[in-house]
N, C-alpha and C positions, 0 to 999 in steps of 0.2 A: 646601587641596587634599590635605594629608596624610591627611585623614579618608577619602579615597577610595582611597588606596594599598592595593593587594592585594586589593580587592574582586573585580575581574574574574578574578583568578587563583583566589581562593576559590570563586567560582561555577563555574569551569571544573573544579576538582577535584571538586566535588559532582556536576556533570553527568557527568564521566568515570568517577566511581566510585573514584578513587584518584590519588595523586600521580604515579605513573609514566605512567598514561594521559593525565593532564592535561599533563604535561611534553612528551609526544610531540605532542599537539595544538598546544601553544604554542611548540614548537621551543625549549624550555628544558631545562636539566638537572633531574633529580628533586630534587637538593639545593637548587637555586634556588627551585623551587616550594615545597618544604617550609619553607625559611627565610622566604619571603614570607608564608605562612600563619601561621607562628609569630609573626612580627612583628605581624600583624593581631590574633592572639589576645592578645598582651601588651598592645596598645593598648586592646583592648576589655575586657580583664580577664575573659574567659571562654574555656573550651575549646570549640572549634568541631567538632573531630573526635575520635572514639575511634580510637586508633592501635594496631595490632598490627604484627608484622614483615611481614605480607603485605597487610593490608587497612586501609582507613580508612573509617569511617562517621560520619555526622553525629551530634553530640550533640543533645539536645532544644533547647538554646539555638542550636546550629548550624543546626538545621532551621528554626527561626523566622527567624533572620538570613538564611538562604539564600532563603527564600520572598520576603522583602522585597527583598533585593538583586536576585534574578532579575527581579522585577517592575520595579524601578527601571531596571535595565540594558535590559530590554525596551522601556521607554518611551523611553530614550535612543536605542536603535537605531531605533525607530519614527520619532522626531523627525529623525534623520539621513536615514532613507530618504525621509521626506516632503519633505525639501529636494531630493531627487533627482527628485521627481515633476514638477518644473517644468523638468527638463532632459531631453534626449533619451536619454541613456545610462541603461540599466538596469544596476544593479550590486548586488553583495552575494551572500551565501551562503544557500542554503535546504537544510534537511534534509527529505527527502521519503521517506515509507514507501509501499510498494505491494505487492500480491500478486505472488508469484514469477513465474508464467507470464504472466499478463496484463501485469504490469509490464515483463518482459523483452521480450515480443513487440510490445506495443502502446504502452505509455507511454514507455519509455526512448528509443525512436527519435525520438519527437517532442521530448523534452527535449534530446537530443543536437543535433537540428536547431536548437533555440532557442539553444544555446550559440554556434552559428556566427553568429547575428544579434546576439548581445550578448556581446562579448568579456570584459566584466568581471562577468558573471554566473557563479556557482559553484553546483554541486549536490553534496550528499552523499546518495546514493541507497541506500536499504535495502530489500532484497527479502525479504519475510516474509509468510506467509499468516496469521500471528497478528494479531488485532485489537489494535493497539498503543494505548496511552494517550498522546495527543499532549502533554498538559500535563505529565504525570509524566516522560515520556521525552524531552522537549525537541525534538519534531518541529514543523516549520513547516506541514507539509501531509501528508495521507495520502490515498491513493486506495483506496476500499473498494468491493468488490462485494457484501459482505454487508449485511444490514439494519443500519441505524444504531443502533437502540435509543435509550436515553436519552443524548443528547449534550449535557449541560449544559455551557455555556461554549464551545460549538463552533458554527461556521457550516458550511453545506453547499451545494453546487451540483451538480446532476446534469450529468455531462460525457459520458455515453454510455449507450446501451441495447444490451445484448448479446442477440441472439436465439439460442435453442437449436434444435438440429436432431438428428434420429435418422439414423445412418449405419451402414454396414457395408461389408465388402469384397465385391467382385464374386464371389469364390469362395464366401463364406458364403451370399450370396443365391442363387447357383446351386444350392447344396446344400440349402438350407432353405426357399427360396421368398421372394418379396417380400411383406412384410406390407402389407395394403391398408387396415386400420383400426387405430385405437388399441387396440381390444380384442384384436386378433391379436398384439400385442406380447407379451402375457403367455405365449404359447406358445413364444416364442423364447428363445434363450440371450442373456442380457444381460451387459454389462461395466459394473459399477455403481461410482459414486463413493461412498466410505464414509469417515467420519472419526469417531473417538471411539465406535466400535461401532455407529453408525447409518448406514444406507444412504439415499442421496438418491433419492426417488421421482421419476418422470418426469411432468411436468405438461403438459397441452395445453388451452389456453383455447379457448372456443368462443363465438361471438357469440350472446347471448341464452340460453345454456345453461350448466349448471354445468361447471367445469373438470374434464376427465377426468384421473385420476391412475392410473398403473400402475407397478408394480415388477416387471420381468421376472424369471424364474428365473435364477439366476446361480451360477457357481462361481468367479467372479473379481471380487473387490472391491479397488479401488485408491483411494489418496488423492491421486493426481496425474493431472491431466487429460491431460498429454502422454503419460503411460504408458497411459492408457485409449485414446487415439488410436492408439498403436502396436499395442496388442492388437487393436483393431478392424481395422486394416489387415492384421494377421497372420491374420485370419479366425476370431477367437475368439468373435464374436457381434456383436450390435447395441450401439451406444453412443449416449448422449445428450450432446452436446457443443456448445459455442459455435460459431456459424457461422464466426467469424474464425479459429478454431483449425484447422478442417478444410478451409478453402477451397482451399489449395494441393494437398492430398491429393486432393480431389475433381477439381480441374483436371487432375491427373496420372493420374486413373483408379484411384488406390489405394483410394478410398472412394466409395461411392454414397449420396447422400441419399435417404431414403425418407419416405413420408407428406408429400410436398412440398405437397400440397393443404391440409394442416392448418397454421395459423399456430403457430409455436413460441413457447414461453414467453419472456418478455423479462425479463432481469435488468438492473437499473440500476446503473451505476457512478457513484460520487459522489466529488467532491473535498471533503475535510473539513479545516478549519483552526481554530485557536483564535480565539475571538471577540475582535475589537479594534474600537476606535472608527473607525480609518481603515485600509483595506486597503493594504498596502505595494505599491508599483508592481511590485517583482520578483515578488510573489505573484500579483498580478493578471495579469501577462503570461503566467505559467505556466498558470493556470487557463483563461484565454482560449484559449491554444494547445491545451490538451487538449480543451476544449469544441468547438473548431472542427475539430480533426484526428481525434479518436477516432471520431465517427460514420461517417466514410468507410471505416473498416476493420472495422466491426462485422458487416456482412452477409456 
């Protein structure tokens, strides 16, 4: 058993990016973590980390050892979780990444509800609009609204479809008129989502016809959907937003949906996780919860 001493601590240091961060995760002192790794290095006869006064990074040998250990520990955790599959209780920790606004308003409430049903289930939730690398960054699950691209080593399930809608404040529509066709949108002031210097065009699918695409004239470009909704409610122009985001504002009369006779473009939301031979019960219960709960709040 001495051959396995220190391996889990070593992996935690590599995952956390340093001794101090790993110590906080493990509820140990930094000194205890450093000594454990040093003993492991002496036993193996190799240096696993490059050390400076502030940072620790894996050596080439350390990286090779880390990849093997991470895989082995993952197999052990999978075996332990599979033993739980025959029991009623769902238990264990999941690290989950999700987009900031969609995650906070739509995903997180469902996950909090799931914790009430499963007292031994734990979540570490990360809210980030960046497309994270699950394998490199150690996440068990990610919720993505963006196209998946090449997801080698990943599994995917569609958990929701988000319909887009055009809306504006009553004051703006009173001053500038109600657009009746997609073509008329080009003459209106728009509030546009933009990131990395590129503005997102507004798309309107049509049965049997080509999708109509328009980008209204704009003086206001934002990279946050909630801020776009705020600007639209303040009368700065038309906005193209997910229905779930503007529903309450529409109900309160702060925003009015326009072109309601045209079906809005649908963006799919996906649950993405590392490919494994057996899906863990704790992961399955989360994905099933999202697939069942999210569609009810998308329109």
